[in-house]
N, C-alpha and C positions, 0 to 999 in steps of 0.2 A: 471511545475504547483504545486503548493502546493496542499497538499488535499484542503484545505476550499478556493485555488484558482478554482481548477477543479468544487467543490460541485457548488460554486457560478456562475461559466460559465451554469453552466445545469440547476440551478432554474433561470437565466435571459434565458437561453432556453424556457425554460417550460413557462417563463411569456410571451415569444414574441407571443407564442403560445396562449397566452390568458387563462390558464388555473392555473395560480397564481392569481387571481387579487386580488387586498387590500381587505383585510377582510370587513364582513359585518361590517356599521358605528357603530351599538350597539354592537355588540362583542369587534372592537378594545376599544370602549366609556369601555367596562364592563373590560377588561385587563387590561388599566391603570389607573383604581381608585382604589385609596391607601389615606391614614390616617387614621382620627378618624373613625373607625367603626358605633357610633352610628351617626355623623353628614351624612354619607356617605349611612347609609341603605335604606333615600327615595331617595337620587340621583339612585343607585341600583335598587330599585322599579320602581322609573321611567323608566328607561331604557328598563329592562326586560317589562314592562307594553307595551312596542314601538311596542315589535312582539308577536301578540297573540299565536303562537305557542309556542313560549317560554315559554310565562308566562303557557299555559297548561301544560309543559315536566317541568318546574321549580315545578309548586305544585305537580304532579304525581309522581315524584321522593322525593320528600319533604315523600312524603305520603307511600313511599315502604317499603317494610320490613327493607331493609339496612337499615334505622333510626329510626325504632321501636319506632315513634312518639304516646304517650298515648291517644292522641288527633287528628283528622284530621285536617292537614292543609288547609283552605279553600283558604289563601289570599297569596300574594307574601311576604308582608311585614310581615305576620305573618312567613311564613318560613326563612326568613332573621332573626327577631327576635328569635325565636327557635332554627336553627342550627346555627347562625353564619354569619357574614357578610361575613368572607374569604370561608366558604366553600359555600355559595350560590354562591359567585362570581366564583370562579375556577367551580363549576356544566353549569352555564350559560356560560363560555368561551368553555368547553368541549362538552356541546350540541349545542353551536351555531358555533360552528366549523363542528360539525358532521351535522348540516344543510347544512351549504357551500359545505361541501365534496360530500352531497346527490346529489346537483343540478349537479353535475358530472356526475352522472350515469346514463347514456341510455339504456343499457342495463341487462340481467340475470348478468355477471359477473362482470360487473361492481360494480351492486347491490351488491352481495357478499363479494365483497372487502369492503365496506364500512359498512356492518353487519359486517364482520373479522374487523374494525375500532374501530365500537363499541364496540362488546363483551372485544377486549384486555383494554380499557379502563374499562369497567366496571368489568372485572376478576381483573385487578390491585388495582382497588378502592377495592375492598373487600377483597383480601390478602393485602393490607394495612391497613385496619381496624382491620382484622386477627394480624397485628404486631404490632396495635398499635398505628400507625400512624396519627397524631393529625389532619393535613388535606388531609386524603387520597385521596378527591379531586383531588389533583394536581397529583394523576398517572391516575386518568379518565383522564386528557386533555391529557398526556403523552402516554399513551396508544391510545389514538385515534391517535395523531397523530405519532406513532410510526408505523401505517399504510398506513400513506398518500403516501408517497412516492410509495407505489405499487398501490393506486389510480390513480394519477396522469402520471405516466409512463404506465401503462397500457392501457391511457386513447388516449393519446399523441403517443407511440411508439407499438401498439400491439403488431407488428411482432416481435419485438426486447423483449418485454415484455414476450412473452410467450417463447424466448430461454432461460431467463433468468428462467423463471417457472418452465421449463422444468429441469434443472439441479436441482432446490430444491426438485421438486418430486421424482425425481431420488435419490434425498440423497446426490450427487455428491460433492456438493459447500455449504459453509454458504451462509445464506444470504447478508454478506456483500462481501463475496467473490464473489459470481453469479452478485452483480451488478455491482463490479468493473469489472469483466471481460467482460460486455455485454456494460454498460454503461461510464467505465472507472474513475466509485466514490465508493466510498464505501456507502452502502445503511444510514448509520448512519448519517455518515456525511452529506448526499444531507438531511436526514429527518431536523438537527441541522439547518441547513442553512437556510428551507424552516419556522422553529420555529423564526428565527433570522429576517427573512425578515418579519415576521406578529409582531417583537419587545414584543414577550413573554418572561414572567418572565426567568430569568436565570435558577430556577431550572427545569424548563421545558426544555430548552434547553438541559441542561447536562444530563438528563435523557435521551430525545431521540436522544439524540448522543452515547448512552450508556456511559456518566462519571457518575452515579448517585452520590447521597452525601454519601451512604451508601450501605453497603453490603446487605442486606436481603432487602431494598426498590429496588436493583436495581435488586436484584435477583427477586422481586418479579413481576416486570414489563417485564422480559426477558421470566419469566416463563407464566405472562398471554396472552405475544403475542403470544408464542408459542402455548396456548392451544386453543386460535383463531384461528390460522394459520390451527392448526389440525381439529377445528370444521368445519372449511368451506374450509378445500382441497388446503389452498395455500401449506402444505408441504406432506411430505410423512410421510402417517400414520401408522397403527398395533398396535397391544396388545401392543406390547417391546416399542414403542413410548409413550404410552400412559405411560405406567408404570415409565420409564426415569423418564417423569416430574413431576409423583405422589412420586416419590424418592427424587426428587430434593427438592418438597416442604414440605415432610416431615421434612427435612433435615432443610429447611428457615423458616418453623412455631415450628418445635420441638416438633413437635406435629406428633409421631410413627403412630396414630388412622388415621390418615388423608387420606379421597378417593377419589381419583379426579373426579370419576362418580357422588359421590352424591355433591360435591361444585359446579361442572357446574351447573349438574340443580339446582337446592337449590339455587343458585345466579340469574341463569334468573329466575327460577319463582318468586325469591322477587323481581326483579325490573320491574315494573307494565312499564316502556318506552318501556323495547327489544318487548314486545308484540305488543304494539300498533307501535312502527317501522316496524316491522319485521314478524309480523303473526305467530312467532314462540311461540308456548306454549311449555309446560314441557314435552307434548307427544313427538311432532317433536325433541324436542332438546336429548330427551334421545333416540330417533331413531337416529340422527345426532353421538353422540356417540357412538352405536351400529356398525355403520356405520367404523367409525374411527379404530374402534377395529379390525372388518374385512378387515382394510384396503384395503376401495372401497368407491367409490366416494357416498355421499348421493343421495336417492332416488330424481326422477324426482316431489314426490310431495316437496317434501323440498327445492328443487331449485326453483319453482314455487314458495314456500311461502314467501322466501326471497323477502323484497322488498325494494328500499331507503328509506333513511330515510326522505327524507323531503316531501312523499308523505300525512301522516298525518297531516304535517302542514299548506297543502295547502287547506284544507277545514277548520281548525280549525278558529274559529270566537266565539267572548264571547255572551252569550247568550241576551238573549230578556231585554234591560234595566229594565224594568219595574219589572223582575223576580230578574235580580242582586240586585238591589236596596235591595228587601226584603231578600234577602239572609244576604248581609251585615247587614241592620239595624237588624236581628235575631244573625249576629254574634257578634255585637257592645255590645247587650244587655247582653248577655251571658257571652261576658269577662269583661262587669260592674261587671254584679253581681258575676264572682268570682274574682273579685280584681284585674285584672289584671293590671301588670305596664302600666303607664298611656301612656308613649310614646308607644306602641306597640298599646294604641286603636287611638292614635291620626293617625298613618299610618294608619290605617286600615281606618278610615273616610274617610282619605286623597282617598285612595284606593277606596273606593268604590260611593263617588264623579267622579273620575276620570274614573272608569268604564261604570258608568251609563250613564254619563252626558256627557261623550266626550270633556272636555274643551283641550283647547291648555296650560291651566295650574291651578293648585288647589293648595293653596298656605294660611299656616295657621300663622298668625303675633300676637303678646303678646308685653304686654306694657311693654316696656322698663323700665329702674331705675329711672330716672326721671321723670315718668309715665306722660311726654309731647308727648312719641313718642311712635309709634310702630315697632319693629323690625320682620323681616320674620327668621321663624324657622324653618319649614318642608316645602315641595314642591314634586310635582310630575308635570312633564312637557311633553310635545313633545319638544319641540324645547331645544336642551345639552348648549344654551345659558343663558337660562333664572336662575338664580340662588336668592335661598329663601332668603339668609343673605344681598342682595345687597335691600331690601325693605325696604326701612323706610318709616312712617308717620308721617306726623306731627297736632298732635291735638289739635295744637293751631291755627291753619290756618281754621277761619269758613267759608271759601269757596268752602272745601274740600268736596267732597261728604262724605267720608269716617269717616271725624271726624263727621259728620252728622247723620251718622251711628252710630256711637259707643253713641252721645250724645240724639239720638231720642232713641238711641235701639231697633230701626226697622232694617227691613233690604232695601240694597237700589241696583237698579240698575243704569246704567250711561255707557255712552260713553267716552272711555278715549281720543280719539281724538279731542270731542268736550271740553269738562268736566275738561280733566286733559293732555292737548296737550303736556305740558314739562313734563314728570314723567316717572318713572320707569316703566310705564303702555306702553306708546308709544315708551320708548328706547328698549322697550325689543318685539316691535311689536305687541302690546295687542291694542284691543280695547272694546269690548264688556264685559261688569265686573258687576257680581253679589257679594256682599256685605254681609254677614251673620253676625251679632252682637253673642261673646260669651261672653255672662251675666249670673255670677256665684253670686248667693243670693243678686241680686240685685245690683252687681258691674260688668259692665263692663272692662274684662279682656283681649279681644283680636277681632279677626276677622276672619271670613273666607271667602279667595277671589276666585271667580271661575271668568275665563278670555278664551274671545275666541281671535281667531288671524283675526275676520272677525264683523262686525259689527249686526251680527242675536241676534236676544233678545233671554235672557233664557225662555222657555217657562213656563207658569203656572206649570205643572206638575214639570218642572226640577228643580223651584223653591223648591218647596215644597222638593223633596227630599234634597235638598241642608241644608234647614232648619231644615229639620229631622236629617241628620248627625249632623248640629251643636248642635242641642239638645240633642243628644245624649253626646255629647262631656262635654257640659256643665254639662251631668248627671255624667261624668265620673271625673270630675273637683270637684263637689260637694261631691261623694263618697269619695275623696281621702284624704279630707279637714281634718286636726288633730278633734280631738275631744277634750271638755272643754273650 
């Protein structure tokens, strides 16, 4: 059998044990996104918002020192528009996979392997940034995945994994050699086959297979994994081992003054999610570095401190809707006063309604070139089947509640199944609809649609929130009109 065939056979065996299920639907959707970043921003925001823990993790990461934002990032759409579509997409992929891994960790040793995965990615991303990598978040995903086979093998074959780990700790064999001796396949080949099974981008597959596109980035990934393995006791430690990584990184980074302990401590301190996920603050990390220097295991306190990455996500939930809408309306007004890009304001408004009212779909549509119809532009939806651009409204149809909404310039609430039985709404499985007109200087330019997949009417308070957001969107349009 070829190397890839052996790796495929072991992946199939792990799948039979139920240890490599299909990726979470949200993560899979994020991985497969491509095309125009602006058009996809709403779609990416929509997918992230389906998972409250991923929402919190993305916002937390965007606010970390690693990104150095001049202002606090409070919304997913703001994170995407400020950081870039591809960066957030890769971050969401890495953090989503990490959550997936955390669900496999049922004891302290497995928890430490999950932590090792996360910090491999974190260190790789930080090194990528130092090397000027435009999308260093790809290294985050590759770094997380580089440790994935350890977790799976330890969970399914604890005795055989312990034998492999012993070879590593004693320093007798490399990771690839030890895995091949115990499991009959190279470690990096197995990692690549798992990434391929999940249909991850080719660049990530090549990176985890130890076939990086460039020398410095490949070196950064290897050294990041080695740092994490040393920190969490997955390989033989000691001052000499740390010094070896430090010397290699000085060469890779072309920085003779690079200090490894300081880099590890600063990177961990700058990242907000590491402390949230694993309860590892700067003091705990410094103690772990000292333990590695002394070639001894980290203390019991640090062992107990490390917890699975999925733990914080279980309790994460959105704040009270009445508090949330107030925060968003404030954010919208501040953005309008600053003259923020109109697309960002539109997406923030959609996100405000989506998180506070919690509908099945929120959509903005505007008059088309003919002025006789409406065309969907941006939307946030629970179902991936809903597409903003599929929405078209005929304003010449006087029986349509939507046409009446714009002509009267007043909000309308209706049942799609009753009032528009053969329409975009019913094809998408939507029923209860609330429509707020967008009227700019007495000119009706579009609508804000908020829909549910059941018949429950929108409460008076929810209607007020939707209309408040629509009012802010109108103000943004009026502020951005050319003067004179």
